[in-house]
PQR file with spaces between the fields and no chain letter, atoms N, CA, C, O and H, PARSE charges and radii, in Angstrom:
ATOM       1  N    MET     1       2.556  -18.580  -27.079 -0.4000 1.5000
ATOM       2  CA   MET     1       1.711  -17.414  -26.985 -0.0000 2.0000
ATOM       3  C    MET     1       2.351  -16.331  -26.138  0.5500 1.7000
ATOM       4  O    MET     1       2.316  -15.154  -26.497 -0.5500 1.4000
ATOM       5  N    LEU     2       2.933  -16.721  -25.019 -0.4000 1.5000
ATOM       6  CA   LEU     2       3.585  -15.753  -24.154 -0.0000 2.0000
ATOM       7  C    LEU     2       4.782  -15.117  -24.849  0.5500 1.7000
ATOM       8  O    LEU     2       5.056  -13.933  -24.653 -0.5500 1.4000
ATOM       9  H    LEU     2       2.962  -17.677  -24.728  0.4000 1.0000
ATOM      10  N    SER     3       5.491  -15.888  -25.652 -0.4000 1.5000
ATOM      11  CA   SER     3       6.635  -15.332  -26.371 -0.0000 2.0000
ATOM      12  C    SER     3       6.188  -14.340  -27.438  0.5500 1.7000
ATOM      13  O    SER     3       6.900  -13.377  -27.725 -0.5500 1.4000
ATOM      14  H    SER     3       5.269  -16.850  -25.811  0.4000 1.0000
ATOM      15  N    GLU     4       5.012  -14.566  -28.029 -0.4000 1.5000
ATOM      16  CA   GLU     4       4.493  -13.607  -29.012 -0.0000 2.0000
ATOM      17  C    GLU     4       4.150  -12.275  -28.355  0.5500 1.7000
ATOM      18  O    GLU     4       4.418  -11.213  -28.916 -0.5500 1.4000
ATOM      19  H    GLU     4       4.433  -15.348  -27.796  0.4000 1.0000
ATOM      20  N    ILE     5       3.563  -12.333  -27.176 -0.4000 1.5000
ATOM      21  CA   ILE     5       3.237  -11.100  -26.441 -0.0000 2.0000
ATOM      22  C    ILE     5       4.517  -10.370  -26.063  0.5500 1.7000
ATOM      23  O    ILE     5       4.607   -9.150  -26.198 -0.5500 1.4000
ATOM      24  H    ILE     5       3.345  -13.196  -26.720  0.4000 1.0000
ATOM      25  N    ARG     6       5.500  -11.119  -25.592 -0.4000 1.5000
ATOM      26  CA   ARG     6       6.778  -10.512  -25.201 -0.0000 2.0000
ATOM      27  C    ARG     6       7.459   -9.859  -26.402  0.5500 1.7000
ATOM      28  O    ARG     6       7.991   -8.755  -26.280 -0.5500 1.4000
ATOM      29  H    ARG     6       5.427  -12.110  -25.483  0.4000 1.0000
ATOM      30  N    ASP     7       7.451  -10.512  -27.541 -0.4000 1.5000
ATOM      31  CA   ASP     7       8.050   -9.939  -28.749 -0.0000 2.0000
ATOM      32  C    ASP     7       7.302   -8.683  -29.200  0.5500 1.7000
ATOM      33  O    ASP     7       7.915   -7.713  -29.647 -0.5500 1.4000
ATOM      34  H    ASP     7       7.019  -11.409  -27.640  0.4000 1.0000
ATOM      35  N    PHE     8       5.968   -8.710  -29.078 -0.4000 1.5000
ATOM      36  CA   PHE     8       5.176   -7.530  -29.441 -0.0000 2.0000
ATOM      37  C    PHE     8       5.518   -6.350  -28.533  0.5500 1.7000
ATOM      38  O    PHE     8       5.681   -5.223  -29.001 -0.5500 1.4000
ATOM      39  H    PHE     8       5.470   -9.497  -28.715  0.4000 1.0000
ATOM      40  N    VAL     9       5.625   -6.621  -27.230 -0.4000 1.5000
ATOM      41  CA   VAL     9       5.954   -5.550  -26.282 -0.0000 2.0000
ATOM      42  C    VAL     9       7.353   -5.020  -26.537  0.5500 1.7000
ATOM      43  O    VAL     9       7.571   -3.809  -26.489 -0.5500 1.4000
ATOM      44  H    VAL     9       5.493   -7.537  -26.851  0.4000 1.0000
ATOM      45  N    LYS    10       8.295   -5.894  -26.804 -0.4000 1.5000
ATOM      46  CA   LYS    10       9.654   -5.442  -27.093 -0.0000 2.0000
ATOM      47  C    LYS    10       9.701   -4.605  -28.363  0.5500 1.7000
ATOM      48  O    LYS    10      10.449   -3.629  -28.432 -0.5500 1.4000
ATOM      49  H    LYS    10       8.118   -6.878  -26.844  0.4000 1.0000
ATOM      50  N    GLY    11       8.928   -4.966  -29.347 -0.4000 1.5000
ATOM      51  CA   GLY    11       8.933   -4.242  -30.614 -0.0000 2.0000
ATOM      52  C    GLY    11       8.238   -2.899  -30.555  0.5500 1.7000
ATOM      53  O    GLY    11       8.587   -1.985  -31.302 -0.5500 1.4000
ATOM      54  H    GLY    11       8.321   -5.758  -29.291  0.4000 1.0000
ATOM      55  N    HIS    12       7.251   -2.769  -29.670 -0.4000 1.5000
ATOM      56  CA   HIS    12       6.460   -1.536  -29.584 -0.0000 2.0000
ATOM      57  C    HIS    12       6.572   -0.879  -28.217  0.5500 1.7000
ATOM      58  O    HIS    12       5.645   -0.194  -27.784 -0.5500 1.4000
ATOM      59  H    HIS    12       6.968   -3.511  -29.063  0.4000 1.0000
ATOM      60  N    PHE    13       7.684   -1.074  -27.535 -0.4000 1.5000
ATOM      61  CA   PHE    13       7.829   -0.585  -26.166 -0.0000 2.0000
ATOM      62  C    PHE    13       7.682    0.928  -26.079  0.5500 1.7000
ATOM      63  O    PHE    13       7.006    1.425  -25.179 -0.5500 1.4000
ATOM      64  H    PHE    13       8.438   -1.629  -27.886  0.4000 1.0000
ATOM      65  N    SER    14       8.294    1.663  -26.984 -0.4000 1.5000
ATOM      66  CA   SER    14       8.231    3.126  -26.908 -0.0000 2.0000
ATOM      67  C    SER    14       6.803    3.619  -27.157  0.5500 1.7000
ATOM      68  O    SER    14       6.362    4.573  -26.516 -0.5500 1.4000
ATOM      69  H    SER    14       8.844    1.259  -27.715  0.4000 1.0000
ATOM      70  N    ASP    15       6.083    2.987  -28.072 -0.4000 1.5000
ATOM      71  CA   ASP    15       4.700    3.374  -28.330 -0.0000 2.0000
ATOM      72  C    ASP    15       3.810    3.067  -27.128  0.5500 1.7000
ATOM      73  O    ASP    15       2.933    3.860  -26.786 -0.5500 1.4000
ATOM      74  H    ASP    15       6.442    2.212  -28.593  0.4000 1.0000
ATOM      75  N    ILE    16       4.029    1.937  -26.497 -0.4000 1.5000
ATOM      76  CA   ILE    16       3.244    1.557  -25.325 -0.0000 2.0000
ATOM      77  C    ILE    16       3.505    2.525  -24.177  0.5500 1.7000
ATOM      78  O    ILE    16       2.566    2.956  -23.507 -0.5500 1.4000
ATOM      79  H    ILE    16       4.741    1.292  -26.775  0.4000 1.0000
ATOM      80  N    MET    17       4.760    2.868  -23.946 -0.4000 1.5000
ATOM      81  CA   MET    17       5.090    3.803  -22.873 -0.0000 2.0000
ATOM      82  C    MET    17       4.517    5.189  -23.153  0.5500 1.7000
ATOM      83  O    MET    17       4.032    5.851  -22.236 -0.5500 1.4000
ATOM      84  H    MET    17       5.522    2.517  -24.491  0.4000 1.0000
ATOM      85  N    LEU    18       4.565    5.633  -24.397 -0.4000 1.5000
ATOM      86  CA   LEU    18       3.991    6.926  -24.761 -0.0000 2.0000
ATOM      87  C    LEU    18       2.487    6.928  -24.501  0.5500 1.7000
ATOM      88  O    LEU    18       1.958    7.905  -23.971 -0.5500 1.4000
ATOM      89  H    LEU    18       4.958    5.095  -25.142  0.4000 1.0000
ATOM      90  N    PHE    19       1.800    5.867  -24.859 -0.4000 1.5000
ATOM      91  CA   PHE    19       0.372    5.762  -24.610 -0.0000 2.0000
ATOM      92  C    PHE    19       0.072    5.796  -23.114  0.5500 1.7000
ATOM      93  O    PHE    19      -0.854    6.485  -22.686 -0.5500 1.4000
ATOM      94  H    PHE    19       2.230    5.073  -25.290  0.4000 1.0000
ATOM      95  N    ILE    20       0.840    5.067  -22.320 -0.4000 1.5000
ATOM      96  CA   ILE    20       0.620    5.030  -20.869 -0.0000 2.0000
ATOM      97  C    ILE    20       0.838    6.402  -20.258  0.5500 1.7000
ATOM      98  O    ILE    20       0.055    6.828  -19.409 -0.5500 1.4000
ATOM      99  H    ILE    20       1.593    4.508  -22.668  0.4000 1.0000
ATOM     100  N    ILE    21       1.889    7.106  -20.676 -0.4000 1.5000
ATOM     101  CA   ILE    21       2.175    8.439  -20.133 -0.0000 2.0000
ATOM     102  C    ILE    21       1.075    9.422  -20.505  0.5500 1.7000
ATOM     103  O    ILE    21       0.632   10.200  -19.660 -0.5500 1.4000
ATOM     104  H    ILE    21       2.525    6.760  -21.366  0.4000 1.0000
ATOM     105  N    VAL    22       0.633    9.399  -21.746 -0.4000 1.5000
ATOM     106  CA   VAL    22      -0.432   10.309  -22.183 -0.0000 2.0000
ATOM     107  C    VAL    22      -1.730    9.990  -21.438  0.5500 1.7000
ATOM     108  O    VAL    22      -2.428   10.909  -21.011 -0.5500 1.4000
ATOM     109  H    VAL    22       0.993    8.767  -22.432  0.4000 1.0000
ATOM     110  N    ALA    23      -2.060    8.730  -21.278 -0.4000 1.5000
ATOM     111  CA   ALA    23      -3.277    8.347  -20.567 -0.0000 2.0000
ATOM     112  C    ALA    23      -3.215    8.797  -19.107  0.5500 1.7000
ATOM     113  O    ALA    23      -4.213    9.278  -18.570 -0.5500 1.4000
ATOM     114  H    ALA    23      -1.492    7.984  -21.626  0.4000 1.0000
ATOM     115  N    LEU    24      -2.075    8.649  -18.469 -0.4000 1.5000
ATOM     116  CA   LEU    24      -1.939    9.092  -17.082 -0.0000 2.0000
ATOM     117  C    LEU    24      -2.050   10.604  -16.963  0.5500 1.7000
ATOM     118  O    LEU    24      -2.643   11.107  -16.009 -0.5500 1.4000
ATOM     119  H    LEU    24      -1.264    8.258  -18.905  0.4000 1.0000
ATOM     120  N    LEU    25      -1.487   11.337  -17.921 -0.4000 1.5000
ATOM     121  CA   LEU    25      -1.607   12.795  -17.893 -0.0000 2.0000
ATOM     122  C    LEU    25      -3.056   13.238  -18.096  0.5500 1.7000
ATOM     123  O    LEU    25      -3.509   14.188  -17.458 -0.5500 1.4000
ATOM     124  H    LEU    25      -1.005   10.929  -18.696  0.4000 1.0000
ATOM     125  N    ILE    26      -3.773   12.564  -18.966 -0.4000 1.5000
ATOM     126  CA   ILE    26      -5.187   12.890  -19.179 -0.0000 2.0000
ATOM     127  C    ILE    26      -5.986   12.622  -17.902  0.5500 1.7000
ATOM     128  O    ILE    26      -6.818   13.442  -17.512 -0.5500 1.4000
ATOM     129  H    ILE    26      -3.405   11.792  -19.485  0.4000 1.0000
ATOM     130  N    LEU    27      -5.743   11.497  -17.254 -0.4000 1.5000
ATOM     131  CA   LEU    27      -6.444   11.185  -16.012 -0.0000 2.0000
ATOM     132  C    LEU    27      -6.085   12.176  -14.905  0.5500 1.7000
ATOM     133  O    LEU    27      -6.948   12.555  -14.113 -0.5500 1.4000
ATOM     134  H    LEU    27      -5.067   10.831  -17.570  0.4000 1.0000
ATOM     135  N    LEU    28      -4.835   12.593  -14.842 -0.4000 1.5000
ATOM     136  CA   LEU    28      -4.417   13.575  -13.844 -0.0000 2.0000
ATOM     137  C    LEU    28      -5.095   14.917  -14.076  0.5500 1.7000
ATOM     138  O    LEU    28      -5.531   15.562  -13.123 -0.5500 1.4000
ATOM     139  H    LEU    28      -4.134   12.285  -15.485  0.4000 1.0000
ATOM     140  N    ALA    29      -5.187   15.342  -15.325 -0.4000 1.5000
ATOM     141  CA   ALA    29      -5.855   16.606  -15.644 -0.0000 2.0000
ATOM     142  C    ALA    29      -7.337   16.535  -15.299  0.5500 1.7000
ATOM     143  O    ALA    29      -7.889   17.485  -14.743 -0.5500 1.4000
ATOM     144  H    ALA    29      -4.832   14.818  -16.099  0.4000 1.0000
ATOM     145  N    PHE    30      -7.982   15.426  -15.621 -0.4000 1.5000
ATOM     146  CA   PHE    30      -9.394   15.271  -15.286 -0.0000 2.0000
ATOM     147  C    PHE    30      -9.597   15.289  -13.778  0.5500 1.7000
ATOM     148  O    PHE    30     -10.504   15.959  -13.285 -0.5500 1.4000
ATOM     149  H    PHE    30      -7.534   14.654  -16.073  0.4000 1.0000
ATOM     150  N    ALA    31      -8.765   14.562  -13.041 -0.4000 1.5000
ATOM     151  CA   ALA    31      -8.908   14.494  -11.588 -0.0000 2.0000
ATOM     152  C    ALA    31      -8.682   15.856  -10.944  0.5500 1.7000
ATOM     153  O    ALA    31      -9.412   16.231  -10.027 -0.5500 1.4000
ATOM     154  H    ALA    31      -8.028   14.017  -13.442  0.4000 1.0000
ATOM     155  N    SER    32      -7.688   16.596  -11.406 -0.4000 1.5000
ATOM     156  CA   SER    32      -7.449   17.915  -10.820 -0.0000 2.0000
ATOM     157  C    SER    32      -8.593   18.874  -11.122  0.5500 1.7000
ATOM     158  O    SER    32      -8.957   19.680  -10.266 -0.5500 1.4000
ATOM     159  H    SER    32      -7.095   16.291  -12.151  0.4000 1.0000
ATOM     160  N    GLY    33      -9.159   18.805  -12.306 -0.4000 1.5000
ATOM     161  CA   GLY    33     -10.319   19.629  -12.628 -0.0000 2.0000
ATOM     162  C    GLY    33     -11.530   19.242  -11.813  0.5500 1.7000
ATOM     163  O    GLY    33     -12.282   20.113  -11.375 -0.5500 1.4000
ATOM     164  H    GLY    33      -8.863   18.150  -13.001  0.4000 1.0000
ATOM     165  N    TYR    34     -11.732   17.973  -11.604 -0.4000 1.5000
ATOM     166  CA   TYR    34     -12.857   17.499  -10.808 -0.0000 2.0000
ATOM     167  C    TYR    34     -12.725   17.955   -9.359  0.5500 1.7000
ATOM     168  O    TYR    34     -13.693   18.422   -8.758 -0.5500 1.4000
ATOM     169  H    TYR    34     -11.121   17.266  -11.960  0.4000 1.0000
ATOM     170  N    ILE    35     -11.541   17.821   -8.812 -0.4000 1.5000
ATOM     171  CA   ILE    35     -11.314   18.234   -7.422 -0.0000 2.0000
ATOM     172  C    ILE    35     -11.478   19.737   -7.280  0.5500 1.7000
ATOM     173  O    ILE    35     -12.068   20.204   -6.305 -0.5500 1.4000
ATOM     174  H    ILE    35     -10.755   17.442   -9.300  0.4000 1.0000
ATOM     175  N    THR    36     -10.968   20.496   -8.229 -0.4000 1.5000
ATOM     176  CA   THR    36     -11.102   21.948   -8.180 -0.0000 2.0000
ATOM     177  C    THR    36     -12.566   22.359   -8.245  0.5500 1.7000
ATOM     178  O    THR    36     -12.994   23.228   -7.486 -0.5500 1.4000
ATOM     179  H    THR    36     -10.489   20.116   -9.021  0.4000 1.0000
ATOM     180  N    ALA    37     -13.333   21.757   -9.129 -0.4000 1.5000
ATOM     181  CA   ALA    37     -14.751   22.092   -9.260 -0.0000 2.0000
ATOM     182  C    ALA    37     -15.538   21.671   -8.020  0.5500 1.7000
ATOM     183  O    ALA    37     -16.488   22.348   -7.626 -0.5500 1.4000
ATOM     184  H    ALA    37     -12.985   21.051   -9.745  0.4000 1.0000
ATOM     185  N    LYS    38     -15.152   20.579   -7.421 -0.4000 1.5000
ATOM     186  CA   LYS    38     -15.888   20.074   -6.259 -0.0000 2.0000
ATOM     187  C    LYS    38     -15.699   20.974   -5.045  0.5500 1.7000
ATOM     188  O    LYS    38     -16.630   21.148   -4.259 -0.5500 1.4000
ATOM     189  H    LYS    38     -14.381   20.029   -7.741  0.4000 1.0000
ATOM     190  N    TYR    39     -14.536   21.535   -4.882 -0.4000 1.5000
ATOM     191  CA   TYR    39     -14.239   22.303   -3.682 -0.0000 2.0000
ATOM     192  C    TYR    39     -14.317   23.812   -3.873  0.5500 1.7000
ATOM     193  O    TYR    39     -13.896   24.563   -2.992 -0.5500 1.4000
ATOM     194  H    TYR    39     -13.780   21.394   -5.521  0.4000 1.0000
ATOM     195  N    GLN    40     -14.838   24.266   -4.988 -0.4000 1.5000
ATOM     196  CA   GLN    40     -15.024   25.700   -5.155 -0.0000 2.0000
ATOM     197  C    GLN    40     -16.174   26.129   -4.266  0.5500 1.7000
ATOM     198  O    GLN    40     -17.181   25.433   -4.137 -0.5500 1.4000
ATOM     199  H    GLN    40     -15.180   23.656   -5.703  0.4000 1.0000
ATOM     200  N    SER    41     -16.003   27.280   -3.663 -0.4000 1.5000
ATOM     201  CA   SER    41     -17.077   27.771   -2.798 -0.0000 2.0000
ATOM     202  C    SER    41     -17.933   28.740   -3.598  0.5500 1.7000
ATOM     203  O    SER    41     -17.548   29.887   -3.825 -0.5500 1.4000
ATOM     204  H    SER    41     -15.185   27.846   -3.768  0.4000 1.0000
ATOM     205  N    LYS    42     -19.082   28.272   -4.015 -0.4000 1.5000
ATOM     206  CA   LYS    42     -20.019   29.087   -4.770 -0.0000 2.0000
ATOM     207  C    LYS    42     -21.302   29.226   -3.961  0.5500 1.7000
ATOM     208  O    LYS    42     -21.695   28.324   -3.221 -0.5500 1.4000
ATOM     209  H    LYS    42     -19.395   27.340   -3.831  0.4000 1.0000
ATOM     210  N    GLU    43     -21.935   30.365   -4.120 -0.4000 1.5000
ATOM     211  CA   GLU    43     -23.224   30.561   -3.492 -0.0000 2.0000
ATOM     212  C    GLU    43     -24.272   29.752   -4.254  0.5500 1.7000
ATOM     213  O    GLU    43     -24.294   29.776   -5.485 -0.5500 1.4000
ATOM     214  H    GLU    43     -21.616   31.097   -4.721  0.4000 1.0000
ATOM     215  N    PRO    44     -25.128   29.048   -3.548 -0.5600 1.5000
ATOM     216  CA   PRO    44     -26.166   28.300   -4.257  0.2800 2.0000
ATOM     217  C    PRO    44     -27.186   29.255   -4.883  0.5500 1.7000
ATOM     218  O    PRO    44     -27.429   30.345   -4.365 -0.5500 1.4000
ATOM     219  N    ILE    45     -27.761   28.843   -5.970 -0.4000 1.5000
ATOM     220  CA   ILE    45     -28.779   29.645   -6.639 -0.0000 2.0000
ATOM     221  C    ILE    45     -30.063   29.550   -5.853  0.5500 1.7000
ATOM     222  O    ILE    45     -30.536   28.459   -5.533 -0.5500 1.4000
ATOM     223  H    ILE    45     -27.564   27.958   -6.391  0.4000 1.0000
ATOM     224  N    GLN    46     -30.633   30.725   -5.541 -0.4000 1.5000
ATOM     225  CA   GLN    46     -31.881   30.763   -4.808 -0.0000 2.0000
ATOM     226  C    GLN    46     -32.976   31.302   -5.695  0.5500 1.7000
ATOM     227  O    GLN    46     -32.810   32.343   -6.331 -0.5500 1.4000
ATOM     228  H    GLN    46     -30.249   31.611   -5.801  0.4000 1.0000
ATOM     229  N    ILE    47     -34.082   30.612   -5.743 -0.4000 1.5000
ATOM     230  CA   ILE    47     -35.239   31.047   -6.518 -0.0000 2.0000
ATOM     231  C    ILE    47     -36.301   31.516   -5.531  0.5500 1.7000
ATOM     232  O    ILE    47     -36.787   30.741   -4.708 -0.5500 1.4000
ATOM     233  H    ILE    47     -34.217   29.767   -5.226  0.4000 1.0000
ATOM     234  N    LEU    48     -36.649   32.778   -5.623 -0.4000 1.5000
ATOM     235  CA   LEU    48     -37.640   33.353   -4.708 -0.0000 2.0000
ATOM     236  C    LEU    48     -38.948   33.554   -5.465  0.5500 1.7000
ATOM     237  O    LEU    48     -38.949   33.963   -6.626 -0.5500 1.4000
ATOM     238  H    LEU    48     -36.255   33.409   -6.292  0.4000 1.0000
ATOM     239  N    GLN    49     -40.036   33.267   -4.808 -0.4000 1.5000
ATOM     240  CA   GLN    49     -41.353   33.444   -5.399 -0.0000 2.0000
ATOM     241  C    GLN    49     -41.920   34.796   -4.970  0.5500 1.7000
ATOM     242  O    GLN    49     -41.830   35.174   -3.802 -0.5500 1.4000
ATOM     243  H    GLN    49     -40.035   32.934   -3.865  0.4000 1.0000
ATOM     244  N    LYS    50     -42.504   35.518   -5.923 -0.4000 1.5000
ATOM     245  CA   LYS    50     -43.168   36.773   -5.601 -0.0000 2.0000
ATOM     246  C    LYS    50     -44.592   36.474   -5.169  0.5500 1.7000
ATOM     247  O    LYS    50     -45.265   35.621   -5.748 -0.5500 1.4000
ATOM     248  H    LYS    50     -42.577   35.212   -6.872  0.4000 1.0000
ATOM     249  N    GLN    51     -45.036   37.178   -4.158 -0.4000 1.5000
ATOM     250  CA   GLN    51     -46.397   36.957   -3.670 -0.0000 2.0000
ATOM     251  C    GLN    51     -47.260   38.169   -3.905  0.5500 1.7000
ATOM     252  O    GLN    51     -48.441   38.163   -3.557 -0.5500 1.4000
ATOM     253  H    GLN    51     -44.489   37.871   -3.688  0.4000 1.0000
């Protein structure tokens, strides 16, 4: 069983590496967007009631 996994990885190594790189880039883009949105300084919305 272990030899079958090893043969599969050897046969599809470039595809596996491409998938890992793309997945890491997607996670990096999401994390940078999340951090940017979290630390933006925006004024909170205030709702005032008329009396």
